[in-house]
PDB file of N, CA, C and O in Angstrom:
ATOM      1  N   MET A   1      -0.863 -15.656  34.081  1.00  0.00           N
ATOM      2  CA  MET A   1       0.088 -15.335  32.662  1.00  0.00           C
ATOM      3  C   MET A   1       0.652 -16.585  32.354  1.00  0.00           C
ATOM      4  O   MET A   1       1.210 -17.297  33.189  1.00  0.00           O
ATOM      5  N   THR A   2       0.473 -16.933  30.842  1.00  0.00           N
ATOM      6  CA  THR A   2       1.267 -18.570  30.728  1.00  0.00           C
ATOM      7  C   THR A   2       2.583 -17.470  30.246  1.00  0.00           C
ATOM      8  O   THR A   2       2.888 -16.302  30.006  1.00  0.00           O
ATOM      9  N   GLY A   3       3.072 -18.930  30.333  1.00  0.00           N
ATOM     10  CA  GLY A   3       4.681 -18.957  29.360  1.00  0.00           C
ATOM     11  C   GLY A   3       5.411 -18.065  28.146  1.00  0.00           C
ATOM     12  O   GLY A   3       6.496 -17.567  27.846  1.00  0.00           O
ATOM     13  N   GLY A   4       3.965 -18.227  27.635  1.00  0.00           N
ATOM     14  CA  GLY A   4       4.367 -17.987  25.896  1.00  0.00           C
ATOM     15  C   GLY A   4       4.126 -15.994  26.302  1.00  0.00           C
ATOM     16  O   GLY A   4       4.510 -15.011  25.667  1.00  0.00           O
ATOM     17  N   ARG A   5       3.348 -16.105  27.592  1.00  0.00           N
ATOM     18  CA  ARG A   5       3.222 -14.121  27.497  1.00  0.00           C
ATOM     19  C   ARG A   5       4.122 -14.138  27.875  1.00  0.00           C
ATOM     20  O   ARG A   5       4.672 -13.086  27.548  1.00  0.00           O
ATOM     21  N   TRP A   6       4.680 -14.661  28.379  1.00  0.00           N
ATOM     22  CA  TRP A   6       5.989 -13.865  29.851  1.00  0.00           C
ATOM     23  C   TRP A   6       7.034 -13.604  28.611  1.00  0.00           C
ATOM     24  O   TRP A   6       7.709 -12.576  28.564  1.00  0.00           O
ATOM     25  N   LYS A   7       7.097 -14.546  27.695  1.00  0.00           N
ATOM     26  CA  LYS A   7       8.023 -14.725  27.194  1.00  0.00           C
ATOM     27  C   LYS A   7       7.882 -13.949  25.444  1.00  0.00           C
ATOM     28  O   LYS A   7       8.698 -13.990  24.522  1.00  0.00           O
ATOM     29  N   ASP A   8       6.636 -13.345  25.507  1.00  0.00           N
ATOM     30  CA  ASP A   8       6.224 -11.856  24.381  1.00  0.00           C
ATOM     31  C   ASP A   8       6.773 -10.818  25.522  1.00  0.00           C
ATOM     32  O   ASP A   8       7.094  -9.794  24.920  1.00  0.00           O
ATOM     33  N   VAL A   9       6.981 -10.687  26.747  1.00  0.00           N
ATOM     34  CA  VAL A   9       7.336  -9.316  27.193  1.00  0.00           C
ATOM     35  C   VAL A   9       9.106  -9.399  27.889  1.00  0.00           C
ATOM     36  O   VAL A   9       9.840  -8.449  28.161  1.00  0.00           O
ATOM     37  N   PHE A  10       9.339 -10.652  28.001  1.00  0.00           N
ATOM     38  CA  PHE A  10      11.232 -11.317  28.219  1.00  0.00           C
ATOM     39  C   PHE A  10      12.077 -10.110  26.920  1.00  0.00           C
ATOM     40  O   PHE A  10      12.890  -9.195  27.054  1.00  0.00           O
ATOM     41  N   PHE A  11      11.246 -10.820  25.511  1.00  0.00           N
ATOM     42  CA  PHE A  11      11.949 -10.895  24.523  1.00  0.00           C
ATOM     43  C   PHE A  11      12.762  -9.255  24.058  1.00  0.00           C
ATOM     44  O   PHE A  11      13.779  -9.094  23.384  1.00  0.00           O
ATOM     45  N   PRO A  12      12.010  -8.376  24.605  1.00  0.00           N
ATOM     46  CA  PRO A  12      11.610  -7.277  24.245  1.00  0.00           C
ATOM     47  C   PRO A  12      12.659  -5.976  25.070  1.00  0.00           C
ATOM     48  O   PRO A  12      13.073  -4.818  25.001  1.00  0.00           O
ATOM     49  N   VAL A  13      12.661  -7.220  25.833  1.00  0.00           N
ATOM     50  CA  VAL A  13      13.472  -5.973  27.760  1.00  0.00           C
ATOM     51  C   VAL A  13      15.045  -6.431  27.009  1.00  0.00           C
ATOM     52  O   VAL A  13      15.889  -5.731  26.451  1.00  0.00           O
ATOM     53  N   VAL A  14      14.972  -8.436  27.378  1.00  0.00           N
ATOM     54  CA  VAL A  14      16.358  -8.954  26.915  1.00  0.00           C
ATOM     55  C   VAL A  14      16.950  -8.096  25.489  1.00  0.00           C
ATOM     56  O   VAL A  14      18.177  -8.008  25.431  1.00  0.00           O
ATOM     57  N   SER A  15      16.029  -7.367  24.171  1.00  0.00           N
ATOM     58  CA  SER A  15      16.985  -7.341  22.888  1.00  0.00           C
ATOM     59  C   SER A  15      17.359  -5.842  23.297  1.00  0.00           C
ATOM     60  O   SER A  15      18.269  -5.231  22.736  1.00  0.00           O
ATOM     61  N   ARG A  16      16.675  -5.369  24.198  1.00  0.00           N
ATOM     62  CA  ARG A  16      16.934  -3.928  24.019  1.00  0.00           C
ATOM     63  C   ARG A  16      18.687  -3.471  23.684  1.00  0.00           C
ATOM     64  O   ARG A  16      19.504  -4.388  23.607  1.00  0.00           O
ATOM     65  N   PHE A  17      19.066  -2.273  23.533  1.00  0.00           N
ATOM     66  CA  PHE A  17      20.248  -2.245  23.012  1.00  0.00           C
ATOM     67  C   PHE A  17      21.296  -2.646  24.448  1.00  0.00           C
ATOM     68  O   PHE A  17      22.046  -3.620  24.529  1.00  0.00           O
ATOM     69  N   GLU A  18      21.078  -1.610  25.462  1.00  0.00           N
ATOM     70  CA  GLU A  18      22.043  -1.724  26.837  1.00  0.00           C
ATOM     71  C   GLU A  18      22.187  -3.015  26.989  1.00  0.00           C
ATOM     72  O   GLU A  18      23.275  -3.582  26.889  1.00  0.00           O
ATOM     73  N   LYS A  19      20.742  -3.773  27.326  1.00  0.00           N
ATOM     74  CA  LYS A  19      21.103  -5.035  27.713  1.00  0.00           C
ATOM     75  C   LYS A  19      21.897  -6.318  26.829  1.00  0.00           C
ATOM     76  O   LYS A  19      22.785  -7.133  27.078  1.00  0.00           O
ATOM     77  N   ALA A  20      20.886  -5.926  25.474  1.00  0.00           N
ATOM     78  CA  ALA A  20      21.361  -6.700  24.520  1.00  0.00           C
ATOM     79  C   ALA A  20      23.491  -6.303  24.259  1.00  0.00           C
ATOM     80  O   ALA A  20      24.182  -6.985  23.503  1.00  0.00           O
ATOM     81  N   SER A  21      23.927  -5.362  24.916  1.00  0.00           N
ATOM     82  CA  SER A  21      24.979  -5.290  24.232  1.00  0.00           C
ATOM     83  C   SER A  21      25.886  -5.508  25.111  1.00  0.00           C
ATOM     84  O   SER A  21      26.974  -5.845  24.645  1.00  0.00           O
ATOM     85  N   LEU A  22      25.772  -5.395  26.704  1.00  0.00           N
ATOM     86  CA  LEU A  22      26.090  -6.263  28.224  1.00  0.00           C
ATOM     87  C   LEU A  22      25.928  -7.924  27.401  1.00  0.00           C
ATOM     88  O   LEU A  22      26.840  -8.506  26.813  1.00  0.00           O
ATOM     89  N   LEU A  23      24.925  -8.274  27.528  1.00  0.00           N
ATOM     90  CA  LEU A  23      25.121  -9.672  27.410  1.00  0.00           C
ATOM     91  C   LEU A  23      26.025 -10.204  26.383  1.00  0.00           C
ATOM     92  O   LEU A  23      27.005 -10.898  26.655  1.00  0.00           O
ATOM     93  N   ARG A  24      25.623  -9.814  25.025  1.00  0.00           N
ATOM     94  CA  ARG A  24      27.046 -10.530  23.826  1.00  0.00           C
ATOM     95  C   ARG A  24      28.165 -10.208  24.477  1.00  0.00           C
ATOM     96  O   ARG A  24      28.814 -11.158  24.915  1.00  0.00           O
ATOM     97  N   GLU A  25      28.730  -8.709  24.734  1.00  0.00           N
ATOM     98  CA  GLU A  25      29.801  -9.032  25.088  1.00  0.00           C
ATOM     99  C   GLU A  25      30.086  -9.794  26.514  1.00  0.00           C
ATOM    100  O   GLU A  25      31.266  -9.761  26.861  1.00  0.00           O
ATOM    101  N   SER A  26      29.520 -10.218  27.061  1.00  0.00           N
ATOM    102  CA  SER A  26      29.926 -11.190  28.387  1.00  0.00           C
ATOM    103  C   SER A  26      30.069 -12.578  27.718  1.00  0.00           C
ATOM    104  O   SER A  26      30.959 -13.407  27.910  1.00  0.00           O
ATOM    105  N   ALA A  27      29.090 -12.648  26.960  1.00  0.00           N
ATOM    106  CA  ALA A  27      28.890 -14.329  26.232  1.00  0.00           C
ATOM    107  C   ALA A  27      30.646 -14.076  25.485  1.00  0.00           C
ATOM    108  O   ALA A  27      31.586 -14.835  25.725  1.00  0.00           O
ATOM    109  N   LEU A  28      30.713 -13.041  24.723  1.00  0.00           N
ATOM    110  CA  LEU A  28      32.098 -13.531  23.623  1.00  0.00           C
ATOM    111  C   LEU A  28      33.112 -13.523  24.905  1.00  0.00           C
ATOM    112  O   LEU A  28      34.185 -14.078  24.672  1.00  0.00           O
ATOM    113  N   GLN A  29      33.022 -13.218  25.651  1.00  0.00           N
ATOM    114  CA  GLN A  29      34.448 -12.769  27.062  1.00  0.00           C
ATOM    115  C   GLN A  29      34.214 -13.860  27.483  1.00  0.00           C
ATOM    116  O   GLN A  29      35.102 -14.244  28.243  1.00  0.00           O
ATOM    117  N   GLU A  30      32.629 -15.243  27.206  1.00  0.00           N
ATOM    118  CA  GLU A  30      32.733 -15.978  28.394  1.00  0.00           C
ATOM    119  C   GLU A  30      32.986 -16.244  29.721  1.00  0.00           C
ATOM    120  O   GLU A  30      33.342 -17.311  30.222  1.00  0.00           O
ATOM    121  N   ASP A  31      32.715 -14.906  30.385  1.00  0.00           N
ATOM    122  CA  ASP A  31      32.104 -14.208  31.545  1.00  0.00           C
ATOM    123  C   ASP A  31      30.990 -14.500  32.035  1.00  0.00           C
ATOM    124  O   ASP A  31      30.250 -13.589  32.406  1.00  0.00           O
ATOM    125  N   LEU A  32      30.573 -15.955  32.166  1.00  0.00           N
ATOM    126  CA  LEU A  32      29.302 -16.403  32.957  1.00  0.00           C
ATOM    127  C   LEU A  32      28.858 -15.185  34.016  1.00  0.00           C
ATOM    128  O   LEU A  32      27.948 -14.462  33.611  1.00  0.00           O
ATOM    129  N   THR A  33      29.371 -14.918  35.223  1.00  0.00           N
ATOM    130  CA  THR A  33      29.043 -14.355  36.287  1.00  0.00           C
ATOM    131  C   THR A  33      28.334 -12.995  35.330  1.00  0.00           C
ATOM    132  O   THR A  33      27.144 -12.685  35.383  1.00  0.00           O
ATOM    133  N   ASP A  34      29.262 -12.385  34.571  1.00  0.00           N
ATOM    134  CA  ASP A  34      28.248 -10.997  33.979  1.00  0.00           C
ATOM    135  C   ASP A  34      27.244 -11.258  33.029  1.00  0.00           C
ATOM    136  O   ASP A  34      26.448 -10.495  32.480  1.00  0.00           O
ATOM    137  N   TRP A  35      27.370 -12.119  32.960  1.00  0.00           N
ATOM    138  CA  TRP A  35      26.256 -12.584  31.798  1.00  0.00           C
ATOM    139  C   TRP A  35      24.625 -13.405  32.375  1.00  0.00           C
ATOM    140  O   TRP A  35      23.457 -13.420  31.986  1.00  0.00           O
ATOM    141  N   THR A  36      25.287 -13.906  33.308  1.00  0.00           N
ATOM    142  CA  THR A  36      24.453 -14.426  34.251  1.00  0.00           C
ATOM    143  C   THR A  36      23.781 -13.367  35.490  1.00  0.00           C
ATOM    144  O   THR A  36      22.808 -13.840  36.078  1.00  0.00           O
ATOM    145  N   LYS A  37      24.122 -12.332  35.806  1.00  0.00           N
ATOM    146  CA  LYS A  37      23.853 -11.349  35.810  1.00  0.00           C
ATOM    147  C   LYS A  37      23.215 -10.335  35.222  1.00  0.00           C
ATOM    148  O   LYS A  37      22.257  -9.834  35.809  1.00  0.00           O
ATOM    149  N   TYR A  38      23.529  -9.962  34.258  1.00  0.00           N
ATOM    150  CA  TYR A  38      22.653  -8.639  33.285  1.00  0.00           C
ATOM    151  C   TYR A  38      21.548 -10.050  33.018  1.00  0.00           C
ATOM    152  O   TYR A  38      20.409  -9.809  33.420  1.00  0.00           O
ATOM    153  N   LEU A  39      21.670 -10.964  32.621  1.00  0.00           N
ATOM    154  CA  LEU A  39      20.600 -11.985  32.151  1.00  0.00           C
ATOM    155  C   LEU A  39      19.702 -11.944  33.409  1.00  0.00           C
ATOM    156  O   LEU A  39      18.517 -11.725  33.160  1.00  0.00           O
ATOM    157  N   THR A  40      20.022 -12.109  34.690  1.00  0.00           N
ATOM    158  CA  THR A  40      18.852 -11.896  36.072  1.00  0.00           C
ATOM    159  C   THR A  40      18.238 -10.474  36.233  1.00  0.00           C
ATOM    160  O   THR A  40      17.331 -10.167  37.006  1.00  0.00           O
ATOM    161  N   GLU A  41      18.801  -9.782  35.491  1.00  0.00           N
ATOM    162  CA  GLU A  41      18.461  -8.039  35.920  1.00  0.00           C
ATOM    163  C   GLU A  41      17.697  -7.847  34.447  1.00  0.00           C
ATOM    164  O   GLU A  41      17.681  -6.694  34.017  1.00  0.00           O
ATOM    165  N   ALA A  42      17.134  -8.771  33.730  1.00  0.00           N
ATOM    166  CA  ALA A  42      16.589  -8.524  32.338  1.00  0.00           C
ATOM    167  C   ALA A  42      15.223  -9.501  32.733  1.00  0.00           C
ATOM    168  O   ALA A  42      14.081  -9.173  32.411  1.00  0.00           O
ATOM    169  N   VAL A  43      15.506 -10.589  33.386  1.00  0.00           N
ATOM    170  CA  VAL A  43      14.714 -11.252  33.873  1.00  0.00           C
ATOM    171  C   VAL A  43      13.421 -11.012  34.910  1.00  0.00           C
ATOM    172  O   VAL A  43      12.288 -11.492  34.849  1.00  0.00           O
ATOM    173  N   VAL A  44      14.129  -9.904  36.082  1.00  0.00           N
ATOM    174  CA  VAL A  44      13.351  -9.192  36.805  1.00  0.00           C
ATOM    175  C   VAL A  44      12.619  -7.936  36.500  1.00  0.00           C
ATOM    176  O   VAL A  44      11.594  -7.436  36.964  1.00  0.00           O
ATOM    177  N   GLN A  45      13.352  -7.625  35.696  1.00  0.00           N
ATOM    178  CA  GLN A  45      13.071  -6.045  34.774  1.00  0.00           C
ATOM    179  C   GLN A  45      11.749  -6.810  34.342  1.00  0.00           C
ATOM    180  O   GLN A  45      10.865  -5.955  34.296  1.00  0.00           O
ATOM    181  N   THR A  46      11.212  -8.107  33.989  1.00  0.00           N
ATOM    182  CA  THR A  46      10.041  -8.684  32.716  1.00  0.00           C
ATOM    183  C   THR A  46       9.509  -8.583  34.094  1.00  0.00           C
ATOM    184  O   THR A  46       9.610  -7.425  34.499  1.00  0.00           O
ATOM    185  N   CYS A  47       9.011  -9.335  34.901  1.00  0.00           N
ATOM    186  CA  CYS A  47       8.918  -9.978  36.334  1.00  0.00           C
ATOM    187  C   CYS A  47       7.946  -8.548  36.584  1.00  0.00           C
ATOM    188  O   CYS A  47       6.737  -8.426  36.781  1.00  0.00           O
ATOM    189  N   GLU A  48       9.105  -7.499  36.476  1.00  0.00           N
ATOM    190  CA  GLU A  48       8.025  -6.256  37.020  1.00  0.00           C
ATOM    191  C   GLU A  48       7.027  -5.553  36.647  1.00  0.00           C
ATOM    192  O   GLU A  48       6.245  -4.820  37.252  1.00  0.00           O
ATOM    193  N   SER A  49       7.203  -6.021  35.033  1.00  0.00           N
ATOM    194  CA  SER A  49       6.384  -5.261  34.246  1.00  0.00           C
ATOM    195  C   SER A  49       5.173  -5.780  33.731  1.00  0.00           C
ATOM    196  O   SER A  49       4.471  -5.319  32.831  1.00  0.00           O
ATOM    197  N   ILE A  50       4.993  -6.963  34.526  1.00  0.00           N
ATOM    198  CA  ILE A  50       3.981  -8.163  33.956  1.00  0.00           C
ATOM    199  C   ILE A  50       3.161  -7.696  35.725  1.00  0.00           C
ATOM    200  O   ILE A  50       2.117  -8.336  35.852  1.00  0.00           O
ATOM    201  N   GLY A  51       3.341  -7.126  36.494  1.00  0.00           N
ATOM    202  CA  GLY A  51       3.267  -7.023  37.788  1.00  0.00           C
ATOM    203  C   GLY A  51       3.715  -7.962  38.544  1.00  0.00           C
ATOM    204  O   GLY A  51       3.252  -7.714  39.657  1.00  0.00           O
ATOM    205  N   TRP A  52       4.552  -9.204  38.618  1.00  0.00           N
ATOM    206  CA  TRP A  52       4.802 -10.304  39.394  1.00  0.00           C
ATOM    207  C   TRP A  52       5.891  -9.060  40.424  1.00  0.00           C
ATOM    208  O   TRP A  52       6.219  -7.879  40.313  1.00  0.00           O
ATOM    209  N   GLN A  53       6.111 -10.057  41.285  1.00  0.00           N
ATOM    210  CA  GLN A  53       7.262  -9.838  42.509  1.00  0.00           C
ATOM    211  C   GLN A  53       8.286 -10.870  42.552  1.00  0.00           C
ATOM    212  O   GLN A  53       7.921 -12.046  42.572  1.00  0.00           O
ATOM    213  N   SER A  54       9.732 -10.528  42.570  1.00  0.00           N
ATOM    214  CA  SER A  54      10.780 -11.814  42.383  1.00  0.00           C
ATOM    215  C   SER A  54      11.659 -11.424  42.596  1.00  0.00           C
ATOM    216  O   SER A  54      11.985 -10.264  42.343  1.00  0.00           O
ATOM    217  N   ALA A  55      12.716 -12.712  43.423  1.00  0.00           N
ATOM    218  CA  ALA A  55      13.319 -12.587  44.108  1.00  0.00           C
ATOM    219  C   ALA A  55      14.767 -12.743  43.326  1.00  0.00           C
ATOM    220  O   ALA A  55      14.814 -13.288  42.223  1.00  0.00           O
ATOM    221  N   ALA A  56      15.563 -12.392  43.769  1.00  0.00           N
ATOM    222  CA  ALA A  56      16.977 -12.293  42.781  1.00  0.00           C
ATOM    223  C   ALA A  56      17.681 -11.740  43.407  1.00  0.00           C
ATOM    224  O   ALA A  56      17.086 -10.995  44.185  1.00  0.00           O
ATOM    225  N   LYS A  57      19.102 -11.695  43.516  1.00  0.00           N
ATOM    226  CA  LYS A  57      20.415 -11.407  43.275  1.00  0.00           C
ATOM    227  C   LYS A  57      20.438 -10.061  42.721  1.00  0.00           C
ATOM    228  O   LYS A  57      19.972  -9.966  41.586  1.00  0.00           O
ATOM    229  N   GLY A  58      21.016  -8.661  43.442  1.00  0.00           N
ATOM    230  CA  GLY A  58      20.255  -7.860  43.729  1.00  0.00           C
ATOM    231  C   GLY A  58      18.612  -6.852  43.348  1.00  0.00           C
ATOM    232  O   GLY A  58      18.487  -5.810  42.705  1.00  0.00           O
ATOM    233  N   SER A  59      17.276  -7.933  44.248  1.00  0.00           N
ATOM    234  CA  SER A  59      16.334  -7.609  43.807  1.00  0.00           C
ATOM    235  C   SER A  59      15.763  -8.573  44.889  1.00  0.00           C
ATOM    236  O   SER A  59      15.479  -9.771  44.855  1.00  0.00           O
ATOM    237  N   LYS A  60      15.686  -7.484  46.005  1.00  0.00           N
ATOM    238  CA  LYS A  60      15.153  -8.190  47.752  1.00  0.00           C
ATOM    239  C   LYS A  60      13.746  -7.995  47.836  1.00  0.00           C
ATOM    240  O   LYS A  60      13.165  -6.916  47.723  1.00  0.00           O
ATOM    241  N   LEU A  61      13.047  -9.531  48.121  1.00  0.00           N
ATOM    242  CA  LEU A  61      11.514  -9.633  47.814  1.00  0.00           C
ATOM    243  C   LEU A  61      11.190  -9.861  49.554  1.00  0.00           C
ATOM    244  O   LEU A  61      11.419 -10.942  50.097  1.00  0.00           O
ATOM    245  N   ASP A  62      10.789  -9.008  50.089  1.00  0.00           N
ATOM    246  CA  ASP A  62      10.435  -8.762  51.421  1.00  0.00           C
ATOM    247  C   ASP A  62       9.415  -9.330  52.056  1.00  0.00           C
ATOM    248  O   ASP A  62       9.219  -9.158  53.259  1.00  0.00           O
ATOM    249  N   THR A  63       8.458 -10.273  51.079  1.00  0.00           N
ATOM    250  CA  THR A  63       7.612 -11.141  51.827  1.00  0.00           C
ATOM    251  C   THR A  63       8.002 -12.439  51.638  1.00  0.00           C
ATOM    252  O   THR A  63       7.070 -13.194  51.915  1.00  0.00           O
ATOM    253  N   LEU A  64       8.707 -12.850  51.385  1.00  0.00           N
ATOM    254  CA  LEU A  64       9.012 -14.451  51.746  1.00  0.00           C
ATOM    255  C   LEU A  64       9.299 -14.289  53.061  1.00  0.00           C
ATOM    256  O   LEU A  64       9.540 -13.314  53.772  1.00  0.00           O
ATOM    257  N   PRO A  65       9.164 -16.258  53.343  1.00  0.00           N
ATOM    258  CA  PRO A  65       9.669 -15.838  54.980  1.00  0.00           C
ATOM    259  C   PRO A  65      10.891 -15.735  55.085  1.00  0.00           C
ATOM    260  O   PRO A  65      10.994 -15.310  56.235  1.00  0.00           O
ATOM    261  N   ILE A  66      11.540 -15.793  54.831  1.00  0.00           N
ATOM    262  CA  ILE A  66      13.413 -15.761  54.766  1.00  0.00           C
ATOM    263  C   ILE A  66      13.567 -14.494  53.816  1.00  0.00           C
ATOM    264  O   ILE A  66      13.346 -14.643  52.614  1.00  0.00           O
ATOM    265  N   GLN A  67      13.891 -13.410  54.254  1.00  0.00           N
ATOM    266  CA  GLN A  67      13.782 -11.712  53.475  1.00  0.00           C
ATOM    267  C   GLN A  67      15.275 -11.864  52.712  1.00  0.00           C
ATOM    268  O   GLN A  67      16.187 -11.311  53.327  1.00  0.00           O
ATOM    269  N   HIS A  68      15.607 -12.453  51.614  1.00  0.00           N
ATOM    270  CA  HIS A  68      16.826 -12.831  51.070  1.00  0.00           C
ATOM    271  C   HIS A  68      16.855 -12.121  49.684  1.00  0.00           C
ATOM    272  O   HIS A  68      15.915 -11.547  49.134  1.00  0.00           O
ATOM    273  N   PHE A  69      18.254 -12.293  49.193  1.00  0.00           N
ATOM    274  CA  PHE A  69      17.886 -11.525  47.544  1.00  0.00           C
ATOM    275  C   PHE A  69      17.810 -12.400  47.171  1.00  0.00           C
ATOM    276  O   PHE A  69      16.746 -12.430  46.552  1.00  0.00           O
ATOM    277  N   GLU A  70      18.554 -13.779  47.077  1.00  0.00           N
ATOM    278  CA  GLU A  70      18.797 -15.359  46.517  1.00  0.00           C
ATOM    279  C   GLU A  70      17.450 -15.739  47.158  1.00  0.00           C
ATOM    280  O   GLU A  70      17.196 -15.270  48.267  1.00  0.00           O
ATOM    281  N   TYR A  71      16.554 -16.563  46.538  1.00  0.00           N
ATOM    282  CA  TYR A  71      15.729 -17.240  47.820  1.00  0.00           C
ATOM    283  C   TYR A  71      15.943 -19.169  46.627  1.00  0.00           C
ATOM    284  O   TYR A  71      15.880 -19.389  45.418  1.00  0.00           O
ATOM    285  N   LEU A  72      16.226 -20.205  48.025  1.00  0.00           N
ATOM    286  CA  LEU A  72      16.566 -21.254  48.105  1.00  0.00           C
ATOM    287  C   LEU A  72      17.565 -21.511  46.428  1.00  0.00           C
ATOM    288  O   LEU A  72      17.438 -22.059  45.333  1.00  0.00           O
ATOM    289  N   SER A  73      18.281 -20.907  47.000  1.00  0.00           N
ATOM    290  CA  SER A  73      19.910 -20.492  45.830  1.00  0.00           C
ATOM    291  C   SER A  73      18.892 -21.029  43.927  1.00  0.00           C
ATOM    292  O   SER A  73      19.400 -21.559  42.939  1.00  0.00           O
ATOM    293  N   LEU A  74      17.730 -20.676  44.100  1.00  0.00           N
ATOM    294  CA  LEU A  74      18.068 -20.257  42.302  1.00  0.00           C
ATOM    295  C   LEU A  74      18.119 -18.698  41.770  1.00  0.00           C
ATOM    296  O   LEU A  74      18.116 -17.788  42.599  1.00  0.00           O
ATOM    297  N   ASP A  75      18.154 -18.498  40.738  1.00  0.00           N
ATOM    298  CA  ASP A  75      19.048 -17.145  40.534  1.00  0.00           C
ATOM    299  C   ASP A  75      17.721 -16.535  40.461  1.00  0.00           C
ATOM    300  O   ASP A  75      18.136 -15.396  40.673  1.00  0.00           O
ATOM    301  N   VAL A  76      16.150 -16.334  40.300  1.00  0.00           N
ATOM    302  CA  VAL A  76      15.196 -15.440  40.338  1.00  0.00           C
ATOM    303  C   VAL A  76      13.701 -16.939  40.613  1.00  0.00           C
ATOM    304  O   VAL A  76      13.454 -18.084  40.236  1.00  0.00           O
ATOM    305  N   VAL A  77      13.218 -16.035  41.354  1.00  0.00           N
ATOM    306  CA  VAL A  77      12.048 -16.766  41.971  1.00  0.00           C
ATOM    307  C   VAL A  77      11.029 -15.662  41.465  1.00  0.00           C
ATOM    308  O   VAL A  77      11.301 -14.523  41.846  1.00  0.00           O
ATOM    309  N   ALA A  78       9.898 -15.803  40.669  1.00  0.00           N
ATOM    310  CA  ALA A  78       8.597 -14.877  40.633  1.00  0.00           C
ATOM    311  C   ALA A  78       7.627 -15.527  41.561  1.00  0.00           C
ATOM    312  O   ALA A  78       7.705 -16.651  42.059  1.00  0.00           O
ATOM    313  N   PHE A  79       6.452 -14.383  41.745  1.00  0.00           N
ATOM    314  CA  PHE A  79       5.091 -14.996  42.042  1.00  0.00           C
ATOM    315  C   PHE A  79       4.348 -13.231  41.416  1.00  0.00           C
ATOM    316  O   PHE A  79       4.656 -12.047  41.277  1.00  0.00           O
ATOM    317  N   CYS A  80       3.093 -14.317  41.204  1.00  0.00           N
ATOM    318  CA  CYS A  80       2.205 -13.269  40.748  1.00  0.00           C
ATOM    319  C   CYS A  80       1.536 -13.066  42.090  1.00  0.00           C
ATOM    320  O   CYS A  80       1.012 -13.734  42.981  1.00  0.00           O
ATOM    321  N   SER A  81       1.973 -11.096  41.618  1.00  0.00           N
ATOM    322  CA  SER A  81       1.352  -9.907  43.175  1.00  0.00           C
ATOM    323  C   SER A  81      -0.078 -10.630  43.375  1.00  0.00           C
ATOM    324  O   SER A  81      -0.338 -10.770  44.570  1.00  0.00           O
ATOM    325  N   ASP A  82      -0.800 -10.989  42.738  1.00  0.00           N
ATOM    326  CA  ASP A  82      -2.591 -11.256  42.868  1.00  0.00           C
ATOM    327  C   ASP A  82      -2.579 -12.880  43.161  1.00  0.00           C
ATOM    328  O   ASP A  82      -2.090 -13.617  42.304  1.00  0.00           O
ATOM    329  N   PRO A  83      -3.016 -13.324  44.143  1.00  0.00           N
ATOM    330  CA  PRO A  83      -3.255 -15.188  44.257  1.00  0.00           C
ATOM    331  C   PRO A  83      -4.246 -15.146  43.470  1.00  0.00           C
ATOM    332  O   PRO A  83      -4.225 -16.264  42.954  1.00  0.00           O
ATOM    333  N   GLY A  84      -5.531 -14.311  42.824  1.00  0.00           N
ATOM    334  CA  GLY A  84      -6.290 -15.052  41.722  1.00  0.00           C
ATOM    335  C   GLY A  84      -6.039 -14.449  40.468  1.00  0.00           C
ATOM    336  O   GLY A  84      -6.913 -14.434  39.602  1.00  0.00           O
ATOM    337  N   GLY A  85      -4.662 -13.836  40.255  1.00  0.00           N
ATOM    338  CA  GLY A  85      -4.497 -13.015  38.759  1.00  0.00           C
ATOM    339  C   GLY A  85      -3.736 -14.141  37.728  1.00  0.00           C
ATOM    340  O   GLY A  85      -3.112 -15.133  38.103  1.00  0.00           O
ATOM    341  N   LYS A  86      -3.859 -13.909  36.982  1.00  0.00           N
ATOM    342  CA  LYS A  86      -3.004 -14.978  36.003  1.00  0.00           C
ATOM    343  C   LYS A  86      -1.651 -13.867  35.381  1.00  0.00           C
ATOM    344  O   LYS A  86      -0.797 -14.306  34.611  1.00  0.00           O
TER     345      LYS A  86
END
């Protein structure tokens, strides 16, 4: 899946009322901890909806060599579930 198609799935997820209001409120309060948490949840949800596996805080991926929620200090790492897929 190309970045453009991922973005087409991401925007509806992040625009849903529950996510949008949480992101907006944390941004207005300049609470980057919560803002990052809510945005990470939206990214993980987007990855799951297109069939990708992801490792992130609050989303553990057991298939990685080292099983962590956060991998290599990155907020989200995503992998295509089907190696031959797009």
